N, C-alpha and C positions, 0 to 999 in steps of 0.2 A: 505494498499500500505505500505511495508517494506522500499524500498529505491525510493524517486523519486527525481530526478536532471534534473533539471529546467534551459534550457538558461547560463551552468557552463563554465566562464572563467578563464583560469589563465596564467598569463602575466610575464614572466621572464624579465625583462630589455625591447629589445624590440621585443622578443620573443616570441608568439602567441601557449603557448604548448597546452592547447585546447580550442579550439573557437567556444564557444556557444552550448556546448555540450546539449541535452534533450534525455534520457531515463527513465522506469522506472524498478523495478525487482518485484516480486511478489512473496510470500510468495510459498511455493509449488514446485517452479522452479529451476532450474539452467540456468544459465543466463551466455554462455561461452564469453566473453568480448576477442577481437582479436583485434588484430593490428601489425603491422611491427615495429622493434625497433626504439624511436622517437616518436612513435603515438600521445603520451600523455595517454596511458593506463597508468604506475606507477602514474604520474600524478595524475589521475582521483578518484584512488582507494584511494591516500594518504589523496585527497580533503574530500572522504566519509568516512573516518579513522580519520578525524580530525587532522592529522600529522600536516598536511598544512592550509594555510587557502586561499580560494578562490578569484582572484580579482573581479566576478561578479559574477552572477545569483544566484542560493540558491539551496541546498540540503538539504532533511530530510531521518531521517532513524526513522522508526517507529511509524511518525507524531514527532519527537524533530529535531530541526533546528540544525546542526552542528554547526553552528557560536554564537546562543545564547542559546544551551544548549550542549555543549560538552560532559560535564561528562554523561548526559543523553544518550547521542548517544554511546558512548565507552562503556556503560556498555552492551550493548545491541549488539555489533560487535564481534565477534572472527575475528582478522588479523592474515595472514600467507603471511608474506611479501616475495620477490620475493630472499632478502640476509635473509637468515631466521637467524636473533639474537638471541643464545641462549648465556647461561653463560656457557664454556667448562670447568670451573674447578667445576663446580653441579655435582651431581650425577642428573640420569634420575627421580629417583624419589621424591629426596630431592625438583628439580627442580620445579618439576610440583605441588609438596606440594607450595612451596615458590610460584607460579604462585596464586592456590588456597588462598593463603593469602592475595594477592593483590587486590583480586575480591571479599573477602570475602563472598568464597564458603562453604554453608552448610553442615556438614557431608563432610568434604574434605578427607578423607583418604580415606574411602567408594568412594568418586567420583575418585580420584587420581588412584585407584586399579581396578573402571570400565572403566577409559581413557585408563589407560595400556594396558587391557585385547582389548577392542574396535580398539586400532591399531597397535597391535601385536606386543608390546615393551614388553612382560612377562620375554622374556631370558636375557634383557639387560639393565633392568629397575633398578639393582643398580652399571652400571657400569659409568663412569665418563664419562659426553657428549660429550667433547674431544678425547674420546675413540672410538667415532663410527663412521660408515663408512656415506656417506653424505644421504643415503638413510632414515638409522634410525634417523639422526637428522631432515630429512623431518618429521618423524614421529612424532620425540617428539616437531615437530612445529606445527602439526597439533593436536595434544593433546594439547599445551595449548590454540590452538585458541578454542576448543569443548569445555575447563575445564569449565566454567561458563554459559556452558549452551544460547550461544547466540539466539538473531532469527534472527541474518542476521550474513553469513559467508563470509569473501572476502576474497578469495584463489589465490595468486597471482602466478603460476610454479608451484602448489604443488606436481605434482611427479617428479621432475627434481631428478634426480638420484637413480630412483627406479632400481630398476632390472626387468625383465619380469613377475616374478613371484610378486613382492610387485605393481607394476601394475596394476595386476590384483585387489589384497583388498582391494589399497585403490582408486580405482574407485568405486568398488562397494560400498564401506565407502560412497562416496561423492554422488551417486546415491540415497542411503538412506537415506542423512542428507537432500536433495535436496526434497524430499516428505514431509517433517516437518518444513522445517527451509528456508531463501532465501539466495540462494547460487550467488553469483560471484565469476564466475571462468575463472581464465588468462593463458594460455597455446598457447604453439608454434607449439604444435603437431594435428594437423588438424584430426587425426581419434580420437583422445582423446572427440572433438567435436562432432562428431558423436555418439559417445557411451556417452556420459557422459550427456550432454545439452539438453535443451527443445528448448533453444531459443539463437542466435545466435547476438551479437551486434558486427561491423565492426568498428572500427574507423581508420582514415589516415590523417596525419598530422594535429591531433588535429579538425576534423571532423568525425561524424558518417555518411557512408557511408553505411552502411547495417541495419538494426535491422527487424529479422524478424524470425518466428520458421524453425528451423535447416532442416523439407521437401521442404519451401516456399523458400528456399534461390538460387536454382537454377534458378527463373523465374527473376533473376536478371543480370541475364547474358545470357538468353536463350529465344528467343522471339517462339519458335515451338516446338515442340513434335518430338523426331526421336527413331526411328525403325531399328536395326541392323537385316535383317532374312537370311536364308540360304537355300535353296531346293535343294533334289537330282537332279532334273532335268534339266533338262538347261530350259531357258524361256528369253521372251525377255522385253525390256521395256516399250515398247507399248503394252504388252500384263497385264503387273502387275499396269498401270495408271489406268485398272478397280476397282480397291479396292477404296474402298469408302472413304473418305474423306484424301485423300492422294494429297497431294500439287507437290511434286519432287521426282525425283527418281535418285538414283546415283548407280552404276556399282562400286563394290568394287573388279571384279575377281569371279573366283570359285563360281557359281553361288551364291555370294553372295551379299546383295542390301542393301542401307542406304535406307528409306521409310521417308517422313519429314511429319507430317501434322500440322495443329494451335496447339496451346502450351496447351490447355485445352482437345485436342480431344486427347483420349488413341485408338490406333488403333489397337494395338495386333487381340483383336476378330475379326475386320474387315477384319486383314492378316488369322487367323485361317481360317475363313466360307469362304474364297477368296479361299483356299489353297483346303478345302473338295472338295467345288463346280467342282473348275477345276481339281481333283483327282491329287494334286501336294505332293510331301512327305514334309513336313517341317523337315529341321534336327535342326536347333533352329532358335529362335527368343529372343533378348534383347532391352530392352527398354532403350535408354541411357541415362542416370542420370549424370549430373556437382557434384563432389566433393565439400566438404566445401574449399580443398583445390583452386580447381580451381576458386571456387567462389572469396576468397582471394587474388589470383593471381590477377586477374581480376578487382577487385575491387579498388586494393593499387597499382597496376605497377602504374610508372612513368610516 
């Protein structure tokens, strides 16, 4: 297990920023870490990376305890914080060489060159960091996080400030990294979660409210399967009740209907067979699926 969090609590004076949360992040997966502002995400990531201590609970990274073996933990983690701290008066290549020296990276020059190529900084490597756009600064931050080839990557809003083309490239890079490392990925862009993450952890007011594979998230707020269908011919509600496994039917007008069944019943084949048997022309059929954004809003609303 790469990262294991057990009953983690962090108290600031009278406020519990994190309240007894537990979760695991495994090698070979990207864990999406979501929550509204002030939910406790950044605090949790700072504890995992040994930036701040916890009040209670235990965190281990690659088998090392963050409190008793902080140096071993830091050696195995690459961290890109939300507010990317860079030395703006250093050149890109110079800065990455400096970071490589701190981590005692072997074949430093070669590793820096490889990382510059991997994050797409080739044309910018001889520029001052202070002269770069926000998107390219994020790339520098990603490069420094990955330079020492850590087992665990913790990325807090890594795509902030990137243009659409850069987004595609960095998302692909994160997906590739997730195949060989443990990646904990925080973002407010819900489409990114569905595109990148294997599993989603949602935290609200310091508590875990969801910890599921992306495809299973909809079960959190839905107790049924819903399919919207459209026929060419006019039909009646009573007639549609003959479709197997259908529990309820709602007319949407213009020969469109919303059919509901039990959560684990995929009724699309039954609808198709019914249409064929009764010589109905099926113009459209769509299974309604809740998005990550729908689940997020439902689980974190006041």
